[in-house]
ROZALO-142468 format. One record per atom (N, C-alpha, C, O): residue in three letters; x, y, z. Coordinates in steps of 0.02 Angstrom, whole numbers, padded with zeros to 5 digits, always signed. Each point is the difference from the previous one (the first is absolute). Layout:
BEGIN
alaXYZ;...
REM end
This chain:
BEGIN
unk+00650-02485-00309;unk+00061+00012-00037;unk-00015+00024-00071;unk+00032+00046-00024;unk-00081-00077-00008;unk-00016+00019-00069;unk-00022+00073-00003;unk+00018+00035-00047;unk-00057-00014+00095;unk-00024+00070+00000;unk+00058+00049+00005;unk+00002+00050-00036;unk+00045-00063+00081;unk+00058+00044+00009;unk+00042+00003-00064;unk+00023+00053-00020;unk-00013-00111-00012;unk+00038-00002-00062;unk-00037+00038-00056;unk+00031+00035-00040;unk-00097-00044+00038;unk-00038+00035-00051;unk+00006+00076+00008;unk+00007+00035-00050;unk-00010-00011+00111;unk+00006+00072+00012;unk+00068+00025-00026;unk+00004+00051-00033;unk+00049-00088+00049;unk+00067+00019-00023;unk+00005-00003-00076;unk+00025+00046-00032;unk-00050-00101+00003;unk+00006-00010-00072;unk-00043+00049-00040;unk+00019+00018-00056;unk-00074+00004+00084;unk-00044+00046-00036;unk+00037+00063-00023;unk-00016+00028-00052;unk+00066-00007+00091;unk+00037+00061-00016;unk+00055-00010-00052;unk+00028+00048-00026;unk-00012-00112+00012;unk+00055-00014-00046;unk-00026-00005-00071;unk-00027-00051-00021;unk+00036+00105-00016;unk-00021+00003-00070;unk+00053+00040-00038;unk+00040+00036+00030;unk-00041-00042-00095;unk+00048+00039-00039;unk+00002-00023-00072;unk-00045-00032-00025;unk+00100+00050-00006;unk+00011-00017-00070;unk+00074-00014-00009;unk+00043+00037+00025;unk-00028-00091-00060;unk+00070-00017-00012;unk+00031+00050-00050;unk-00036+00039-00031;unk+00101-00041+00024;unk+00035+00045-00045;unk-00024-00007-00072;unk+00003+00047-00039;unk-00026-00108+00022;unk-00024-00010-00068;unk-00076+00008-00007;unk-00030-00023-00049;unk-00001+00056+00100;unk-00070+00019-00006;unk-00051-00052+00022;unk-00060+00010-00012;unk+00081-00064+00042;unk-00047-00051+00022;unk-00026+00017+00070;unk+00040+00005+00047;unk-00106+00004-00040;unk-00026+00017+00066;unk+00002-00062+00046;unk-00005-00056-00023;unk+00011+00068+00088;unk-00003-00054+00048;unk-00035+00023+00063;unk-00002+00060+00015;unk-00025-00108+00020;unk-00027+00012+00066;unk+00011-00063+00041;unk-00009-00056-00025;unk+00028+00064+00086;unk+00018-00057+00042;unk-00058-00048+00012;unk+00012-00058+00016;unk-00074+00081-00022;unk-00057-00043+00010;unk-00019-00040-00062;unk-00049-00038+00001;unk+00086+00046-00055;unk-00012-00040-00060;unk+00010-00074+00019;unk+00053-00018+00024;unk-00104-00025-00035;unk+00007-00070+00019;unk+00061-00035-00029;unk+00031-00041+00033;unk-00013+00058-00095;unk+00059-00031-00030;unk+00064+00019+00037;unk+00044-00042+00010;unk-00040+00104+00012;unk+00059+00022+00038;unk+00000-00032+00070;unk+00053-00019+00025;unk-00112+00014+00006;unk-00003-00033+00065;unk+00023-00073-00005;unk+00036-00024+00044;unk-00058-00010-00096;unk+00021-00070-00009;unk+00075-00003-00011;unk+00033-00044+00028;unk-00005+00090-00068;unk+00071-00002-00013;unk+00041+00010+00064;unk+00048-00036+00013;unk-00067+00085+00027;unk+00036+00012+00063;unk-00004-00061+00045;unk+00050-00022+00028;unk-00110-00006-00022;unk-00009-00061+00039;unk+00043-00057-00028;unk+00031-00037+00038;unk-00029+00030-00104;unk+00039-00054-00031;unk+00074+00007+00016;unk+00034-00050+00010;unk-00009+00111-00008;unk+00071+00009+00017;unk+00014-00023+00071;unk+00053-00028+00014;unk-00101+00038+00031;unk+00008-00023+00069;unk-00002-00076+00004;unk+00039-00030+00037;unk-00085-00001-00074;unk-00004-00073-00001;unk+00064-00030-00027;unk+00029-00045+00031;unk-00006+00070-00088;unk+00061-00027-00030;unk+00061+00009+00046;unk+00040-00045+00007;unk-00035+00104+00023;unk+00057+00014+00045;unk-00002-00045+00061;unk+00050-00029+00019;unk-00109+00024+00013;unk-00005-00041+00061;unk+00017-00073-00015;unk+00037-00032+00037;unk-00065+00006-00091;unk+00013-00070-00017;unk+00074-00010-00019;unk+00031-00049+00020;unk-00005+00096-00059;unk+00070-00004-00021;unk+00049+00003+00059;unk+00048-00039+00003;unk-00060+00085+00043;unk+00045+00006+00058;unk-00006-00063+00043;unk+00051-00027+00022;unk-00112+00005-00008;unk-00008-00060+00041;unk+00037-00059-00032;unk+00037-00036+00034;unk-00048+00025-00099;unk+00030-00058-00032;unk+00076+00006-00007;unk+00035-00051-00001;unk-00009+00111-00003;unk+00073+00008-00001;unk+00030-00016+00068;unk+00055-00027+00004;unk-00092+00042+00049;unk+00026-00012+00067;unk-00011-00071+00024;unk+00043-00029+00034;unk-00101-00001-00051;unk-00019-00064+00030;unk-00010-00056-00050;unk-00015-00056+00020;unk+00022+00069-00084;unk-00011-00051-00050;unk-00070+00004-00030;unk-00045+00030+00030;unk+00038-00060-00087;unk-00063+00003-00037;unk-00055-00036+00039;unk+00009-00056+00025;unk-00067+00089-00022;unk-00059-00032+00029;unk-00027-00052-00049;unk+00009+00007-00060;unk-00041-00058+00087;unk-00032-00048-00046;unk-00060+00034-00033;unk-00022+00053+00022;unk-00004-00084-00073;unk-00054+00031-00039;unk-00062+00015+00042;unk-00032+00052-00010;unk+00015-00097+00056;unk-00058+00011+00042;unk+00009+00062+00044;unk-00045+00041+00006;unk+00103-00035+00025;unk+00015+00058+00044;unk+00003+00065-00041;unk-00024+00052+00023;unk+00053-00055-00083;unk+00002+00059-00042;unk-00070+00022-00019;unk-00015+00060+00001;unk-00029-00107-00019;unk-00068+00016-00017;unk-00039+00028+00059;unk-00039+00047-00008;unk+00050-00076+00067;unk-00034+00026+00060;unk+00024+00071+00016;unk-00040+00044+00015;unk+00106-00033-00020;unk+00028+00067+00011;unk-00034+00049-00047;unk-00021+00054+00021;unk+00016-00072-00085;unk-00030+00045-00049;unk-00073+00016+00018;unk-00020+00058-00002;unk-00019-00109+00018;unk-00070+00012+00018;unk-00006+00045+00061;unk-00045+00042+00003;unk+00089-00051+00046;unk-00001+00043+00060;unk+00018+00072-00019;unk-00027+00047+00029;unk+00073-00039-00076;unk+00019+00068-00021;unk-00058+00035-00036;unk-00006+00061+00003;unk-00036-00099-00037;unk-00059+00030-00032;unk-00047+00029+00053;unk-00030+00052-00011;unk+00024-00086+00068;unk-00042+00027+00054;unk+00029+00067+00024;unk-00038+00047+00012;unk+00104-00044-00006;unk+00032+00063+00020;unk-00011+00054-00053;unk-00013+00058+00018;unk+00016-00076-00081;unk-00012+00048-00054;unk-00070+00030+00007;unk-00008+00061-00003;unk-00042-00103+00013;unk-00069+00024+00005;unk-00010+00042+00063;unk-00036+00050-00001;unk+00069-00069+00055;unk-00004+00039+00062;unk+00034+00068-00008;unk-00013+00046+00038;unk+00058-00041-00087;unk+00036+00062-00013;unk-00031+00043-00054;unk+00027+00051-00019;unk-00085-00072-00007;unk-00035+00040-00049;unk+00004-00024-00072;unk-00030+00032-00044;unk+00065-00086+00030;unk+00000-00028-00067;unk-00069-00032-00011;unk-00021-00041+00041;unk-00014+00058-00094;unk-00067-00028-00010;unk+00000-00076-00006;unk+00046-00030-00029;unk-00097-00001+00058;unk-00008-00072-00006;unk-00005-00017-00074;unk-00037+00032-00037;unk+00073-00083+00016;unk+00000-00021-00070;unk+00055+00033-00041;unk+00011-00020-00057;unk+00023+00070+00084;unk+00053+00035-00038;unk+00066-00039-00001;unk+00038+00006-00047;unk-00025-00046+00099;unk+00062-00038+00003;unk-00005-00062-00045;unk-00055-00027-00008;unk+00110+00006-00021;unk-00002-00063-00037;unk-00026-00056+00047;unk+00019-00002+00058;unk-00062-00043-00084;unk-00034-00048+00043;unk+00047-00050+00037;unk-00012-00015+00058;unk+00063-00009-00091;unk+00044-00049+00031;unk+00073+00019-00010;unk+00016+00047-00035;unk+00028-00085+00066;unk+00071+00015-00003;unk+00027-00004-00072;unk+00040+00042-00020;unk-00061-00092-00018;unk+00022-00005-00069;unk-00022+00061-00040;unk+00037+00026-00042;unk-00098-00003+00055;unk-00025+00061-00034;unk+00041+00060+00021;unk+00016+00044-00041;unk+00001-00041+00106;unk+00042+00054+00025;unk+00068+00001-00036;unk+00024+00052-00021;unk+00006-00111+00015;unk+00066-00004-00033;unk-00004+00021-00073;unk+00046+00032-00025;unk-00101-00049-00008;unk-00011+00023-00069;unk-00007+00076-00002;unk+00030+00033-00042;unk-00070-00006+00087;unk-00008+00073+00006;unk+00067+00034+00012;unk+00016+00049-00033;unk+00022-00075+00081;unk+00064+00029+00019;unk+00047+00002-00060;unk+00032+00051-00014;unk-00027-00106-00022;unk+00044-00003-00058;unk-00023+00048-00054;unk+00042+00034-00031;unk-00107-00030+00019;unk-00026+00047-00050;unk+00016+00072+00018;unk+00017+00040-00043;unk-00023-00024+00107;unk+00015+00068+00022;unk+00075+00016-00010;unk+00017+00053-00025;unk+00026-00100+00044;unk+00072+00012-00007;unk+00021+00004-00073;unk+00044+00039-00018;unk-00075-00080-00023;unk+00020-00004-00070;unk-00031+00052-00045;unk+00026+00016-00053;unk-00083+00012+00074;unk-00034+00045-00046;unk-00022+00067+00027;unk+00002+00050-00036;unk-00022-00048+00098;unk-00031+00061+00027;unk+00051+00048+00030;unk-00008+00061-00007;unk+00058-00086+00041;unk+00045+00042+00038;unk+00056+00029-00041;unk+00023-00030-00049;unk-00002+00088+00069;unk+00058+00032-00030;unk+00033+00044+00052;unk-00033+00023+00047;unk+00097-00012-00054;unk+00036+00043+00046;unk+00000+00070-00030;unk+00039+00016-00045;unk-00084+00026+00070;unk-00005+00069-00024;unk+00050+00043+00039;unk+00027-00022+00051;unk-00014+00082-00075;unk+00044+00045+00039;unk-00027+00012+00071;unk+00039+00004+00047;unk-00105+00001-00040;unk-00028+00010+00067;unk+00012-00061+00045;unk+00017+00007+00058;unk-00025-00067-00087;unk+00012-00061+00039;unk+00074-00004+00019;unk+00016-00021+00055;unk+00028+00040-00101;unk+00071-00001+00015;unk+00016+00048+00057;unk+00041-00016+00043;unk-00072+00074-00043;unk+00011+00050+00054;unk-00022-00027+00068;unk+00033+00009+00050;unk-00091-00043-00050;unk-00023-00031+00063;unk+00048-00054+00022;unk+00018-00003+00059;unk+00004-00039-00105;unk+00047-00054+00017;unk+00065+00029+00027;unk+00027-00026+00048;unk-00002+00079-00079;unk+00062+00031+00024;unk-00009+00027+00071;unk+00045-00004+00042;unk-00104+00033-00029;unk-00013+00027+00067;unk-00004-00056+00052;unk+00026+00007+00055;unk-00058-00062-00074;unk-00005-00057+00046;unk+00069-00029+00014;unk+00015-00021+00057;unk+00027+00020-00107;unk+00067-00030+00008;unk+00051+00050+00026;unk+00057-00019+00014;unk-00077+00081-00006;unk+00046+00051+00024;unk+00013-00003+00075;unk-00022-00048+00032;unk+00056+00097-00006;unk+00015+00000+00072;unk-00063-00003+00042;unk-00050+00033-00015;unk+00053-00074+00067;unk-00058-00007+00044;unk+00013+00026+00071;unk-00046+00016+00036;unk+00109-00013-00017;unk+00018+00023+00067;unk+00060+00046-00005;unk+00035+00002-00051;unk-00022+00034+00104;unk+00060+00042+00002;unk+00061-00044+00011;unk-00004-00053+00031;unk+00061+00077-00055;unk+00063-00035+00012;unk+00013-00004+00074;unk-00019+00047+00036;unk+00049-00098-00011;unk+00032-00055-00035;unk-00047-00058-00015;unk+00020-00049-00032;unk-00084+00054+00053;unk-00046-00056-00008;unk-00020-00012-00072;unk-00013-00056-00021;unk+00009+00110-00019;unk-00022-00007-00069;unk+00044-00049-00038;unk-00026-00042-00038;unk+00091+00046+00047;unk+00045-00045-00037;unk-00013-00073+00019;unk+00009-00044-00042;unk-00029+00032+00103;unk-00013-00068+00023;unk-00067-00026-00028;unk-00006-00059-00016;unk-00043+00103+00011;unk-00068-00020-00021;unk-00008-00001-00076;unk-00034-00044-00026;unk+00064+00091-00009;unk-00011+00007-00071;unk+00017-00062-00040;unk-00038-00020-00043;unk+00095-00010+00056;unk+00021-00059-00037;unk-00050-00057+00005;unk-00024-00025-00051;unk+00007+00002+00112;unk-00050-00053+00006;unk-00068+00019-00029;unk-00034-00042-00029;unk+00013+00104+00038;unk-00064+00023-00027;unk+00000-00007-00076;unk-00048-00026-00029;unk+00101+00048-00003;unk+00004-00005-00073;unk+00002-00072-00022;unk-00033-00019-00049;unk+00071-00023+00084;unk+00007-00070-00018;unk-00067-00036+00003;unk-00019-00035-00046;unk-00017+00044+00102;unk-00065-00034+00008;unk-00051+00027-00051;unk-00034-00039-00032;unk+00030+00104+00026;unk-00049+00030-00045;unk+00014-00021-00072;unk-00046-00022-00036;unk+00107+00029+00013;unk+00017-00019-00068;unk-00008-00074-00011;unk-00020-00022-00054;unk+00036-00018+00104;unk-00006-00072-00006;unk-00072-00024-00009;unk-00011-00054-00027;unk-00037+00093+00049;unk-00070-00018-00006;unk-00030+00022-00067;unk-00055-00021-00017;unk+00090+00063-00019;unk-00026+00023-00065;unk+00008-00055-00053;unk+00051-00035-00001;unk-00100+00027-00043;unk+00010-00043-00057;unk+00061+00025-00040;unk+00011+00061-00002;unk+00027-00105-00028;unk+00064+00017-00031;unk-00006+00060-00048;unk+00041+00045+00004;unk-00090-00046-00047;unk-00005+00054-00050;unk-00008+00068+00033;unk+00026+00049-00026;unk-00062-00045+00082;unk-00009+00064+00033;unk+00061+00019+00040;unk+00015+00060+00007;unk+00019-00108+00021;unk+00063+00015+00034;unk+00051+00029-00049;unk+00037+00046+00016;unk-00036-00074-00076;unk+00045+00025-00052;unk-00019+00070-00023;unk+00043+00043-00007;unk-00109-00032-00003;unk-00023+00066-00024;unk+00009+00055+00052;unk+00003+00058-00019;unk+00002-00076+00082;unk+00009+00051+00051;unk+00072+00007+00021;unk+00017+00042+00042;unk+00027-00082-00072;unk+00070+00003+00019;unk+00018-00045+00058;unk+00056+00003+00025;unk-00103-00044-00004;unk+00013-00048+00054;unk-00009-00070-00028;unk-00036-00009-00049;unk+00067-00039+00081;unk-00007-00069-00022;unk-00062-00030+00034;unk-00004+00001+00061;unk-00043-00026-00100;unk-00059-00032+00028;unk+00006-00076-00005;unk+00049-00026-00026;unk-00100-00009+00051;unk+00001-00073-00003;unk-00011-00023-00072;unk-00029+00036-00040;unk+00053-00095+00025;unk-00009-00025-00068;unk-00069-00030-00008;unk-00041+00002+00046;unk+00027-00028-00104;unk-00067-00023-00016;unk-00024-00057+00046;unk-00060-00009+00008;unk+00105-00028+00020;unk-00021-00055+00044;unk-00006+00021+00072;unk-00014-00041+00043;unk+00025+00104-00029;unk-00007+00025+00068;unk+00065+00000+00039;unk+00002+00025+00056;unk+00051-00053-00083;unk+00064-00002+00036;unk+00038+00064-00010;unk-00013+00038-00047;unk+00061-00025+00091;unk+00039+00062-00005;unk+00051-00005-00055;unk+00038+00047-00012;
REM end
């Protein structure tokens, strides 16, 4: 799996509108993408089934690190424990991320029509609700959608 992802990621390079170069194989970007999957999976599970106890949350996190490494994230690049991950996540949300025009365009495309009528009208509403509900509040606000509040609730 890691080899196939590496082949795909090797071709993803470019420069942001403000001149910052990027490449998908950058370890920091790989960790960020993985972190979004960890946060989303844990958040969705806990919204549906209730909060996991600390032991289960820690075990889930350690298992997700194995998946990260199997997907090409370098060993040692992930925060070592769940508390470290939560610190990393908060730092990224509070300082590193911003909603650029390019990010807004991607978000609009994701939230746009997904099927032909009459199905689009049925799918678009729930798609927008779930997607916006998983965004941290500040990003939901910056994109024109309502995101979850600081405590993770809708």
